N, CA and C atoms as a LAMMPS dump frame, in Angstrom:
ITEM: TIMESTEP
0
ITEM: NUMBER OF ATOMS
639
ITEM: BOX BOUNDS ff ff ff
-5.0000000000000000e+02 5.0000000000000000e+02
-5.0000000000000000e+02 5.0000000000000000e+02
-5.0000000000000000e+02 5.0000000000000000e+02
ITEM: ATOMS id mol type element x y z
1 1 1 N 188.961 328.673 455.342
2 1 2 C 188.095 327.508 455.15
3 1 3 C 188.14 327.087 453.69
4 2 1 N 188.183 325.782 453.457
5 2 2 C 188.248 325.254 452.099
6 2 3 C 187.159 324.22 451.896
7 3 1 N 186.592 324.196 450.699
8 3 2 C 185.611 323.187 450.323
9 3 3 C 186.262 322.23 449.331
10 4 1 N 186.091 320.937 449.566
11 4 2 C 186.651 319.924 448.679
12 4 3 C 185.533 319.192 447.953
13 5 1 N 185.858 318.682 446.78
14 5 2 C 184.883 317.936 445.983
15 5 3 C 185.413 316.532 445.755
16 6 1 N 184.527 315.556 445.523
17 6 2 C 184.981 314.168 445.398
18 6 3 C 185.636 313.847 444.061
19 7 1 N 185.344 314.634 443.029
20 7 2 C 185.901 314.334 441.714
21 7 3 C 187.435 314.354 441.76
22 8 1 N 188.038 313.341 441.178
23 8 2 C 189.494 313.244 441.152
24 8 3 C 190.092 312.543 442.348
25 9 1 N 189.267 312.089 443.286
26 9 2 C 189.784 311.411 444.475
27 9 3 C 190.218 309.988 444.126
28 10 1 N 191.112 309.454 444.955
29 10 2 C 191.597 308.092 444.791
30 10 3 C 191.377 307.318 446.08
31 11 1 N 191.01 306.048 445.946
32 11 2 C 190.856 305.155 447.083
33 11 3 C 191.876 304.026 446.904
34 12 1 N 192.707 303.829 447.896
35 12 2 C 193.819 302.906 447.759
36 12 3 C 193.917 301.982 448.98
37 13 1 N 194.578 300.838 448.796
38 13 2 C 194.83 299.925 449.894
39 13 3 C 196.249 299.381 449.771
40 14 1 N 196.757 298.882 450.869
41 14 2 C 198.062 298.223 450.864
42 14 3 C 198.035 297.054 451.831
43 15 1 N 198.595 295.949 451.388
44 15 2 C 198.804 294.794 452.255
45 15 3 C 200.294 294.562 452.463
46 16 1 N 201.099 295.595 452.177
47 16 2 C 202.555 295.487 452.273
48 16 3 C 203.045 296.268 453.477
49 17 1 N 203.45 295.541 454.518
50 17 2 C 203.931 296.139 455.758
51 17 3 C 205.363 295.671 455.995
52 18 1 N 206.252 296.624 456.251
53 18 2 C 207.646 296.28 456.529
54 18 3 C 207.749 295.581 457.882
55 19 1 N 208.919 295.034 458.145
56 19 2 C 209.161 294.401 459.435
57 19 3 C 208.912 295.397 460.562
58 20 1 N 208.393 294.898 461.668
59 20 2 C 208.025 295.772 462.778
60 20 3 C 209.261 296.341 463.456
61 21 1 N 209.204 297.641 463.75
62 21 2 C 210.221 298.324 464.544
63 21 3 C 209.677 298.469 465.971
64 22 1 N 210.466 298.071 466.937
65 22 2 C 210.028 298.13 468.33
66 22 3 C 210.026 299.572 468.833
67 23 1 N 208.927 299.959 469.453
68 23 2 C 208.812 301.268 470.092
69 23 3 C 208.965 301.052 471.598
70 24 1 N 210.013 301.636 472.166
71 24 2 C 210.317 301.402 473.579
72 24 3 C 209.73 302.458 474.503
73 25 1 N 209.278 303.583 473.95
74 25 2 C 208.664 304.637 474.767
75 25 3 C 207.848 305.546 473.867
76 26 1 N 206.768 306.099 474.413
77 26 2 C 205.961 307.1 473.724
78 26 3 C 205.612 308.182 474.743
79 27 1 N 205.828 309.43 474.368
80 27 2 C 205.579 310.527 475.3
81 27 3 C 204.102 310.882 475.358
82 28 1 N 203.728 311.542 476.441
83 28 2 C 202.407 312.158 476.549
84 28 3 C 202.522 313.589 476.05
85 29 1 N 202.24 313.784 474.778
86 29 2 C 202.447 315.089 474.135
87 29 3 C 201.534 315.199 472.93
88 30 1 N 201.501 316.37 472.334
89 30 2 C 200.735 316.618 471.109
90 30 3 C 201.644 317.285 470.068
91 31 1 N 202.14 316.498 469.088
92 31 2 C 201.909 315.062 468.91
93 31 3 C 202.837 314.225 469.784
94 32 1 N 202.439 312.987 469.98
95 32 2 C 203.265 312.055 470.745
96 32 3 C 204.577 311.795 470.016
97 33 1 N 205.647 311.581 470.782
98 33 2 C 206.961 311.263 470.223
99 33 3 C 207.325 309.841 470.622
100 34 1 N 207.653 309.017 469.621
101 34 2 C 207.994 307.614 469.857
102 34 3 C 209.497 307.422 469.815
103 35 1 N 210.003 306.575 470.697
104 35 2 C 211.417 306.188 470.692
105 35 3 C 211.541 304.805 470.068
106 36 1 N 212.337 304.721 468.991
107 36 2 C 212.566 303.453 468.29
108 36 3 C 213.983 303.491 467.728
109 37 1 N 214.868 302.713 468.301
110 37 2 C 216.284 302.775 467.963
111 37 3 C 216.521 302.436 466.493
112 38 1 N 217.229 303.35 465.809
113 38 2 C 217.601 303.149 464.393
114 38 3 C 216.386 302.8 463.539
115 39 1 N 215.321 303.611 463.65
116 39 2 C 214.066 303.296 462.951
117 39 3 C 214.191 303.368 461.43
118 40 1 N 215.039 304.235 460.907
119 40 2 C 215.25 304.302 459.463
120 40 3 C 214.165 305.004 458.675
121 41 1 N 213.255 305.683 459.359
122 41 2 C 212.141 306.332 458.667
123 41 3 C 212.532 307.713 458.161
124 42 1 N 211.72 308.248 457.245
125 42 2 C 211.833 309.63 456.796
126 42 3 C 210.507 310.333 457.052
127 43 1 N 210.559 311.658 457.154
128 43 2 C 209.356 312.44 457.424
129 43 3 C 208.294 312.175 456.364
130 44 1 N 207.063 312.039 456.82
131 44 2 C 205.869 311.751 456.012
132 44 3 C 205.728 310.276 455.644
133 45 1 N 206.597 309.424 456.167
134 45 2 C 206.341 307.988 456.017
135 45 3 C 205.014 307.646 456.69
136 46 1 N 204.347 306.653 456.162
137 46 2 C 203.074 306.168 456.713
138 46 3 C 203.339 304.863 457.448
139 47 1 N 202.895 304.79 458.701
140 47 2 C 203.153 303.604 459.51
141 47 3 C 201.848 303.051 460.077
142 48 1 N 201.859 301.748 460.323
143 48 2 C 200.811 301.119 461.116
144 48 3 C 201.332 301.036 462.543
145 49 1 N 200.613 301.639 463.472
146 49 2 C 201.016 301.651 464.871
147 49 3 C 200.237 300.611 465.655
148 50 1 N 200.958 299.788 466.4
149 50 2 C 200.324 298.976 467.439
150 50 3 C 200.842 299.494 468.772
151 51 1 N 199.97 299.58 469.742
152 51 2 C 200.314 300.262 470.986
153 51 3 C 199.512 299.69 472.139
154 52 1 N 200.056 299.84 473.336
155 52 2 C 199.301 299.478 474.521
156 52 3 C 198.145 300.411 474.795
157 53 1 N 198.1 301.542 474.106
158 53 2 C 196.989 302.489 474.225
159 53 3 C 195.883 302.084 473.252
160 54 1 N 194.727 301.754 473.747
161 54 2 C 193.623 301.32 472.898
162 54 3 C 193.182 302.41 471.921
163 55 1 N 193.337 303.679 472.307
164 55 2 C 192.93 304.774 471.438
165 55 3 C 193.964 305.103 470.374
166 56 1 N 195.065 304.351 470.337
167 56 2 C 196.111 304.603 469.338
168 56 3 C 196.431 303.388 468.491
169 57 1 N 196.124 302.19 468.978
170 57 2 C 196.556 300.977 468.3
171 57 3 C 195.747 300.694 467.04
172 58 1 N 196.334 299.888 466.146
173 58 2 C 195.686 299.487 464.886
174 58 3 C 195.262 300.695 464.061
175 59 1 N 196.124 301.697 464.019
176 59 2 C 195.819 302.941 463.323
177 59 3 C 196.997 303.325 462.436
178 60 1 N 196.692 303.883 461.268
179 60 2 C 197.716 304.354 460.34
180 60 3 C 197.975 305.842 460.607
181 61 1 N 199.242 306.174 460.821
182 61 2 C 199.647 307.554 461.058
183 61 3 C 200.751 307.946 460.087
184 62 1 N 200.889 309.249 459.887
185 62 2 C 202.094 309.804 459.279
186 62 3 C 203.06 310.197 460.398
187 63 1 N 204.353 310.208 460.069
188 63 2 C 205.341 310.538 461.092
189 63 3 C 206.234 311.679 460.626
190 64 1 N 206.845 312.329 461.608
191 64 2 C 207.86 313.365 461.353
192 64 3 C 209.11 312.967 462.135
193 65 1 N 210.215 312.797 461.435
194 65 2 C 211.441 312.331 462.075
195 65 3 C 212.016 313.421 462.969
196 66 1 N 212.361 313.052 464.202
197 66 2 C 213.06 313.942 465.131
198 66 3 C 214.556 313.699 465.033
199 67 1 N 214.963 312.446 465.128
200 67 2 C 216.356 312.045 464.958
201 67 3 C 216.385 310.563 464.602
202 68 1 N 217.568 309.969 464.601
203 68 2 C 217.712 308.58 464.159
204 68 3 C 216.979 307.595 465.047
205 69 1 N 216.629 308.02 466.277
206 69 2 C 216.018 307.094 467.228
207 69 3 C 214.634 307.52 467.7
208 70 1 N 214.061 308.556 467.117
209 70 2 C 212.74 309.002 467.567
210 70 3 C 212.003 309.713 466.441
211 71 1 N 210.676 309.694 466.542
212 71 2 C 209.841 310.373 465.544
213 71 3 C 208.519 310.786 466.179
214 72 1 N 207.944 311.857 465.63
215 72 2 C 206.629 312.311 466.059
216 72 3 C 205.558 311.51 465.333
217 73 1 N 204.502 311.152 466.053
218 73 2 C 203.358 310.463 465.453
219 73 3 C 202.296 311.535 465.202
220 74 1 N 202.242 312.024 463.981
221 74 2 C 201.39 313.17 463.658
222 74 3 C 199.911 312.803 463.809
223 75 1 N 199.16 313.697 464.449
224 75 2 C 197.734 313.455 464.648
225 75 3 C 197.401 312.699 465.905
226 76 1 N 198.407 312.29 466.678
227 76 2 C 198.165 311.541 467.914
228 76 3 C 198.436 312.445 469.114
229 77 1 N 197.391 312.893 469.752
230 77 2 C 197.461 313.742 470.945
231 77 3 C 197.269 312.858 472.176
232 78 1 N 198.337 312.679 472.948
233 78 2 C 198.291 311.774 474.098
234 78 3 C 198.436 312.528 475.419
235 79 1 N 198.079 313.806 475.427
236 79 2 C 198.257 314.598 476.643
237 79 3 C 197.295 314.195 477.754
238 80 1 N 196.182 313.567 477.425
239 80 2 C 195.21 313.142 478.433
240 80 3 C 195.635 311.786 478.988
241 81 1 N 196.212 311.798 480.187
242 81 2 C 196.733 310.551 480.754
243 81 3 C 195.639 309.614 481.259
244 82 1 N 194.399 310.065 481.284
245 82 2 C 193.307 309.152 481.622
246 82 3 C 193.1 308.131 480.506
247 83 1 N 193.251 308.59 479.264
248 83 2 C 193.092 307.704 478.118
249 83 3 C 194.428 307.144 477.641
250 84 1 N 195.52 307.846 477.96
251 84 2 C 196.856 307.428 477.54
252 84 3 C 197.775 307.403 478.765
253 85 1 N 197.635 306.397 479.647
254 85 2 C 198.446 306.335 480.86
255 85 3 C 199.945 306.345 480.536
256 86 1 N 200.681 307.152 481.26
257 86 2 C 202.113 307.292 481.005
258 86 3 C 202.821 305.943 481.101
259 87 1 N 203.705 305.693 480.132
260 87 2 C 204.535 304.499 480.155
261 87 3 C 203.908 303.242 479.604
262 88 1 N 202.671 303.329 479.116
263 88 2 C 201.99 302.108 478.659
264 88 3 C 201.695 302.114 477.154
265 89 1 N 202.272 303.056 476.419
266 89 2 C 201.966 303.162 474.987
267 89 3 C 202.946 302.462 474.077
268 90 1 N 203.855 301.673 474.636
269 90 2 C 204.86 301.008 473.805
270 90 3 C 204.219 299.984 472.871
271 91 1 N 204.957 299.637 471.808
272 91 2 C 204.426 298.695 470.83
273 91 3 C 205.349 298.589 469.634
274 92 1 N 204.783 298.658 468.44
275 92 2 C 205.582 298.54 467.215
276 92 3 C 205.077 299.51 466.155
277 93 1 N 205.939 299.742 465.167
278 93 2 C 205.571 300.522 463.975
279 93 3 C 205.998 299.74 462.744
280 94 1 N 205.149 299.762 461.721
281 94 2 C 205.465 299.107 460.453
282 94 3 C 205.227 300.085 459.317
283 95 1 N 206.253 300.323 458.526
284 95 2 C 206.102 301.205 457.376
285 95 3 C 205.231 300.546 456.317
286 96 1 N 204.348 301.346 455.707
287 96 2 C 203.421 300.864 454.684
288 96 3 C 203.914 301.316 453.31
289 97 1 N 203.838 300.438 452.333
290 97 2 C 204.262 300.781 450.975
291 97 3 C 203.387 300.048 449.97
292 98 1 N 203.686 300.266 448.688
293 98 2 C 203.022 299.552 447.585
294 98 3 C 201.517 299.747 447.594
295 99 1 N 201.081 300.995 447.625
296 99 2 C 199.643 301.287 447.596
297 99 3 C 199.057 300.896 446.251
298 100 1 N 197.887 300.26 446.282
299 100 2 C 197.157 299.863 445.08
300 100 3 C 195.879 300.706 444.974
301 101 1 N 195.612 301.266 443.806
302 101 2 C 194.405 302.058 443.611
303 101 3 C 193.218 301.144 443.322
304 102 1 N 192.169 301.299 444.103
305 102 2 C 190.953 300.498 443.907
306 102 3 C 190.301 300.922 442.593
307 103 1 N 189.987 300 441.694
308 103 2 C 189.53 300.375 440.349
309 103 3 C 188.042 300.698 440.283
310 104 1 N 187.721 301.641 439.419
311 104 2 C 186.352 301.905 438.976
312 104 3 C 185.379 302.181 440.125
313 105 1 N 185.807 303.043 441.059
314 105 2 C 184.941 303.399 442.182
315 105 3 C 183.842 304.329 441.696
316 106 1 N 182.589 303.967 442.004
317 106 2 C 181.44 304.76 441.569
318 106 3 C 180.85 305.589 442.708
319 107 1 N 180.666 304.968 443.857
320 107 2 C 180.098 305.67 445.015
321 107 3 C 180.81 305.202 446.285
322 108 1 N 180.746 306.047 447.316
323 108 2 C 181.317 305.727 448.618
324 108 3 C 180.303 306.11 449.684
325 109 1 N 180.076 305.208 450.631
326 109 2 C 179.19 305.49 451.764
327 109 3 C 179.922 305.123 453.049
328 110 1 N 179.857 306.011 454.038
329 110 2 C 180.514 305.753 455.32
330 110 3 C 179.469 305.615 456.414
331 111 1 N 179.854 304.919 457.478
332 111 2 C 178.972 304.78 458.631
333 111 3 C 179.828 304.64 459.877
334 112 1 N 179.234 304.945 461.03
335 112 2 C 179.93 304.801 462.293
336 112 3 C 180.885 305.949 462.566
337 113 1 N 181.748 305.722 463.566
338 113 2 C 182.698 306.736 463.978
339 113 3 C 182.119 307.777 464.918
340 114 1 N 180.829 307.688 465.185
341 114 2 C 180.16 308.664 466.036
342 114 3 C 180.224 308.221 467.497
343 115 1 N 180.055 309.156 468.441
344 115 2 C 180.13 308.794 469.854
345 115 3 C 179.015 307.831 470.271
346 116 1 N 179.354 306.952 471.225
347 116 2 C 178.375 306.061 471.837
348 116 3 C 177.982 306.619 473.207
349 117 1 N 176.733 306.377 473.581
350 117 2 C 176.249 306.853 474.866
351 117 3 C 175.499 305.723 475.578
352 118 1 N 175.607 305.691 476.9
353 118 2 C 174.824 304.799 477.737
354 118 3 C 173.761 305.612 478.451
355 119 1 N 172.53 305.148 478.343
356 119 2 C 171.424 305.865 478.977
357 119 3 C 171.301 305.454 480.444
358 120 1 N 171.259 306.448 481.314
359 120 2 C 171.131 306.222 482.758
360 120 3 C 169.901 306.968 483.261
361 121 1 N 169.09 306.31 484.069
362 121 2 C 167.865 306.914 484.597
363 121 3 C 167.85 306.809 486.125
364 122 1 N 168.543 307.744 486.817
365 122 2 C 168.54 307.715 488.283
366 122 3 C 167.123 307.869 488.836
367 123 1 N 166.846 307.174 489.918
368 123 2 C 165.52 307.261 490.516
369 123 3 C 165.201 308.668 491.002
370 124 1 N 166.235 309.434 491.34
371 124 2 C 166.007 310.775 491.885
372 124 3 C 165.796 311.831 490.817
373 125 1 N 165.925 311.465 489.52
374 125 2 C 165.805 312.447 488.439
375 125 3 C 164.672 312.057 487.504
376 126 1 N 163.943 313.069 487.071
377 126 2 C 162.891 312.84 486.079
378 126 3 C 163.48 312.788 484.672
379 127 1 N 164.62 313.428 484.485
380 127 2 C 165.279 313.438 483.183
381 127 3 C 166.431 312.443 483.177
382 128 1 N 166.461 311.601 482.177
383 128 2 C 167.55 310.645 482.043
384 128 3 C 168.846 311.323 481.635
385 129 1 N 169.939 310.566 481.729
386 129 2 C 171.261 311.071 481.372
387 129 3 C 171.845 310.224 480.249
388 130 1 N 172.599 310.862 479.381
389 130 2 C 173.352 310.158 478.354
390 130 3 C 174.832 310.313 478.673
391 131 1 N 175.507 309.205 478.986
392 131 2 C 176.905 309.238 479.389
393 131 3 C 177.763 308.7 478.238
394 132 1 N 178.747 309.485 477.771
395 132 2 C 179.581 309.005 476.662
396 132 3 C 180.443 307.828 477.086
397 133 1 N 180.503 306.806 476.235
398 133 2 C 181.249 305.585 476.564
399 133 3 C 182.224 305.179 475.457
400 134 1 N 182.484 306.052 474.518
401 134 2 C 183.424 305.724 473.451
402 134 3 C 182.862 306.067 472.091
403 135 1 N 183.263 305.306 471.093
404 135 2 C 182.862 305.588 469.718
405 135 3 C 182.463 304.294 469.016
406 136 1 N 181.497 304.41 468.125
407 136 2 C 181.116 303.27 467.295
408 136 3 C 182.205 302.988 466.26
409 137 1 N 182.269 301.75 465.807
410 137 2 C 183.247 301.385 464.787
411 137 3 C 182.949 302.117 463.483
412 138 1 N 184.022 302.372 462.712
413 138 2 C 183.895 303.071 461.434
414 138 3 C 183.937 302.075 460.284
415 139 1 N 183.066 302.295 459.31
416 139 2 C 182.994 301.409 458.144
417 139 3 C 182.836 302.234 456.876
418 140 1 N 183.328 301.669 455.783
419 140 2 C 183.253 302.333 454.489
420 140 3 C 182.816 301.306 453.455
421 141 1 N 181.858 301.659 452.62
422 141 2 C 181.401 300.762 451.56
423 141 3 C 181.571 301.452 450.214
424 142 1 N 182.319 300.831 449.327
425 142 2 C 182.572 301.353 447.992
426 142 3 C 181.802 300.526 446.97
427 143 1 N 181.158 301.195 446.042
428 143 2 C 180.534 300.526 444.903
429 143 3 C 181.475 300.643 443.712
430 144 1 N 181.788 299.51 443.082
431 144 2 C 182.746 299.477 441.979
432 144 3 C 182.073 298.974 440.711
433 145 1 N 182.536 299.476 439.583
434 145 2 C 182.158 298.867 438.322
435 145 3 C 182.782 297.475 438.238
436 146 1 N 181.97 296.47 437.917
437 146 2 C 182.458 295.091 437.95
438 146 3 C 183.28 294.773 436.718
439 147 1 N 184.522 294.322 436.949
440 147 2 C 185.392 293.866 435.866
441 147 3 C 186.204 292.7 436.405
442 148 1 N 185.758 291.498 436.124
443 148 2 C 186.392 290.297 436.672
444 148 3 C 187.798 290.095 436.152
445 149 1 N 188.181 290.772 435.057
446 149 2 C 189.518 290.605 434.499
447 149 3 C 190.53 291.548 435.128
448 150 1 N 190.084 292.465 435.981
449 150 2 C 190.984 293.44 436.576
450 150 3 C 191.837 292.787 437.66
451 151 1 N 193.172 292.904 437.549
452 151 2 C 194.083 292.217 438.469
453 151 3 C 193.944 292.736 439.9
454 152 1 N 193.725 294.031 440.068
455 152 2 C 193.588 294.579 441.411
456 152 3 C 192.315 294.07 442.07
457 153 1 N 191.235 294.001 441.297
458 153 2 C 189.988 293.441 441.823
459 153 3 C 190.196 291.995 442.279
460 154 1 N 190.927 291.208 441.505
461 154 2 C 191.196 289.826 441.895
462 154 3 C 192.036 289.772 443.171
463 155 1 N 192.975 290.708 443.318
464 155 2 C 193.757 290.772 444.55
465 155 3 C 192.864 291.104 445.745
466 156 1 N 191.901 291.997 445.538
467 156 2 C 190.959 292.346 446.608
468 156 3 C 190.119 291.144 447.018
469 157 1 N 189.74 290.313 446.05
470 157 2 C 188.997 289.093 446.375
471 157 3 C 189.851 288.133 447.205
472 158 1 N 191.133 288.01 446.835
473 158 2 C 192.031 287.135 447.591
474 158 3 C 192.176 287.608 449.032
475 159 1 N 192.311 288.926 449.213
476 159 2 C 192.425 289.486 450.561
477 159 3 C 191.155 289.2 451.355
478 160 1 N 190.012 289.346 450.712
479 160 2 C 188.737 289.091 451.389
480 160 3 C 188.64 287.649 451.87
481 161 1 N 189.004 286.711 451.014
482 161 2 C 188.857 285.305 451.358
483 161 3 C 189.888 284.852 452.386
484 162 1 N 191.012 285.559 452.483
485 162 2 C 192.022 285.2 453.479
486 162 3 C 191.754 285.856 454.827
487 163 1 N 190.736 286.739 454.877
488 163 2 C 190.359 287.432 456.114
489 163 3 C 191.544 288.2 456.709
490 164 1 N 192.368 288.771 455.831
491 164 2 C 193.515 289.542 456.29
492 164 3 C 193.177 291.029 456.308
493 165 1 N 193.984 291.794 457.046
494 165 2 C 193.748 293.227 457.188
495 165 3 C 194.625 294.013 456.218
496 166 1 N 194.134 295.195 455.848
497 166 2 C 194.866 296.071 454.945
498 166 3 C 194.861 297.495 455.495
499 167 1 N 195.819 298.279 455.022
500 167 2 C 195.782 299.715 455.248
501 167 3 C 194.966 300.35 454.13
502 168 1 N 194.248 301.409 454.457
503 168 2 C 193.421 302.11 453.481
504 168 3 C 193.851 303.572 453.437
505 169 1 N 193.94 304.122 452.222
506 169 2 C 194.276 305.538 452.05
507 169 3 C 193.333 306.159 451.028
508 170 1 N 192.772 307.289 451.389
509 170 2 C 191.916 308.036 450.477
510 170 3 C 192.578 309.394 450.208
511 171 1 N 192.831 309.654 448.928
512 171 2 C 193.465 310.903 448.528
513 171 3 C 192.381 311.823 447.965
514 172 1 N 192.15 312.92 448.655
515 172 2 C 191.085 313.842 448.291
516 172 3 C 191.663 315.117 447.688
517 173 1 N 190.788 315.935 447.105
518 173 2 C 191.243 317.196 446.537
519 173 3 C 191.791 318.069 447.643
520 174 1 N 192.721 318.92 447.292
521 174 2 C 193.294 319.828 448.289
522 174 3 C 194.801 319.934 448.242
523 175 1 N 195.623 318.84 448.324
524 175 2 C 195.118 317.498 448.627
525 175 3 C 195.018 317.27 450.136
526 176 1 N 194.16 316.355 450.516
527 176 2 C 194.116 315.88 451.894
528 176 3 C 194.07 314.359 451.853
529 177 1 N 194.407 313.757 452.992
530 177 2 C 194.54 312.301 453.046
531 177 3 C 193.765 311.749 454.234
532 178 1 N 193.213 310.577 454.04
533 178 2 C 192.493 309.88 455.105
534 178 3 C 192.999 308.45 455.162
535 179 1 N 193.232 307.953 456.388
536 179 2 C 193.824 306.637 456.57
537 179 3 C 192.983 305.787 457.514
538 180 1 N 193.003 304.485 457.278
539 180 2 C 192.375 303.536 458.18
540 180 3 C 193.057 302.188 458.046
541 181 1 N 192.679 301.253 458.922
542 181 2 C 193.264 299.916 458.909
543 181 3 C 192.21 298.92 459.362
544 182 1 N 192.003 297.877 458.56
545 182 2 C 191.008 296.897 458.966
546 182 3 C 190.773 295.846 457.903
547 183 1 N 189.626 295.181 458.019
548 183 2 C 189.279 294.08 457.122
549 183 3 C 188.622 294.603 455.847
550 184 1 N 188.972 293.979 454.724
551 184 2 C 188.349 294.286 453.439
552 184 3 C 187.484 293.102 453.011
553 185 1 N 186.246 293.389 452.633
554 185 2 C 185.336 292.345 452.15
555 185 3 C 184.782 292.783 450.802
556 186 1 N 185.164 292.076 449.741
557 186 2 C 184.786 292.447 448.378
558 186 3 C 183.884 291.377 447.789
559 187 1 N 182.795 291.819 447.188
560 187 2 C 181.807 290.892 446.646
561 187 3 C 182.259 290.32 445.304
562 188 1 N 181.925 289.051 445.07
563 188 2 C 182.17 288.414 443.774
564 188 3 C 180.933 288.427 442.879
565 189 1 N 179.78 288.717 443.463
566 189 2 C 178.517 288.631 442.717
567 189 3 C 178.082 290.041 442.313
568 190 1 N 178.059 290.348 441.03
569 190 2 C 177.685 291.699 440.616
570 190 3 C 176.179 291.943 440.726
571 191 1 N 175.849 293.21 440.957
572 191 2 C 174.455 293.652 440.92
573 191 3 C 174.152 294.146 439.507
574 192 1 N 173.053 293.649 438.933
575 192 2 C 172.672 294.007 437.569
576 192 3 C 171.353 294.767 437.599
577 193 1 N 171.381 296.006 437.107
578 193 2 C 170.181 296.832 437.03
579 193 3 C 170.121 297.496 435.668
580 194 1 N 168.942 297.51 435.079
581 194 2 C 168.772 298.139 433.773
582 194 3 C 169.176 299.6 433.84
583 195 1 N 169.904 300.044 432.832
584 195 2 C 170.318 301.444 432.768
585 195 3 C 171.536 301.774 433.602
586 196 1 N 172.17 300.765 434.225
587 196 2 C 173.356 300.985 435.041
588 196 3 C 174.429 299.976 434.664
589 197 1 N 175.684 300.347 434.933
590 197 2 C 176.759 299.386 434.736
591 197 3 C 176.667 298.321 435.838
592 198 1 N 177.181 297.136 435.558
593 198 2 C 177.221 296.093 436.572
594 198 3 C 178.138 296.524 437.716
595 199 1 N 177.707 296.226 438.953
596 199 2 C 178.409 296.751 440.118
597 199 3 C 178.659 295.662 441.152
598 200 1 N 179.759 295.837 441.899
599 200 2 C 180.029 295.031 443.09
600 200 3 C 180.366 295.989 444.23
601 201 1 N 180.351 295.488 445.447
602 201 2 C 180.684 296.32 446.595
603 201 3 C 181.951 295.801 447.27
604 202 1 N 182.673 296.733 447.863
605 202 2 C 183.828 296.399 448.685
606 202 3 C 183.717 297.193 449.974
607 203 1 N 183.691 296.491 451.092
608 203 2 C 183.501 297.149 452.389
609 203 3 C 184.769 297.038 453.223
610 204 1 N 185.022 298.091 454.002
611 204 2 C 186.163 298.123 454.904
612 204 3 C 185.652 298.335 456.317
613 205 1 N 186.046 297.43 457.216
614 205 2 C 185.674 297.53 458.623
615 205 3 C 186.922 297.907 459.406
616 206 1 N 187.026 299.172 459.794
617 206 2 C 188.239 299.681 460.415
618 206 3 C 188.329 299.235 461.869
619 207 1 N 189.55 298.861 462.286
620 207 2 C 189.773 298.337 463.633
621 207 3 C 190.271 299.395 464.605
622 208 1 N 190.77 300.496 464.091
623 208 2 C 191.253 301.582 464.925
624 208 3 C 190.638 302.902 464.482
625 209 1 N 191.326 303.983 464.793
626 209 2 C 190.839 305.306 464.406
627 209 3 C 191.002 305.516 462.906
628 210 1 N 190.177 306.381 462.354
629 210 2 C 190.348 306.878 460.981
630 210 3 C 190.929 308.281 461.103
631 211 1 N 192.12 308.49 460.543
632 211 2 C 192.871 309.73 460.706
633 211 3 C 192.879 310.501 459.391
634 212 1 N 192.685 311.816 459.482
635 212 2 C 192.739 312.692 458.309
636 212 3 C 193.862 313.702 458.467
637 213 1 N 194.517 314.009 457.36
638 213 2 C 195.577 315.011 457.337
639 213 3 C 195.287 316.034 456.244
């Protein structure tokens, strides 16, 4: 067992996605193996996966190359065919590059990602039931020191106003890595409080799973 601390961590984003590689088959395995002719990837490349499987699509994964036409999608367990019906996981992969480090991060707060339940109260039972129905969306809010002259901050504002999606990577001590994909919304109006540096917030609303390695 290992304990990690936040000091020294990096929070990064990328809006640079290579041309999509077609995935013609994905196995039901742990980890799943994707078939993509002449994919050109190397082991530990980071990809954005789109898939017919709702529990796999719009998610950033690392891969392990099997051969020139196939690779393992690390962290994706598709052995449960109820959630990953055989033959329906095809889609695309896009390699991610050009990670940008988010500047002057002061605090990070996360929310969501927890299971959702539907409450059922059968007439024949005095005790209600909680039936799992999926997971709540995951969100991350970063507080940044405000510096309007910072080029990366200005790029984050442009991404926010264009309503485009980005890949997110968090590099933690250990090292360990956390990935997500979704919308970035960065504030232009700083918060001013006596005794504190001026601050803005940047929020990420993830559209798929958040994966840790």
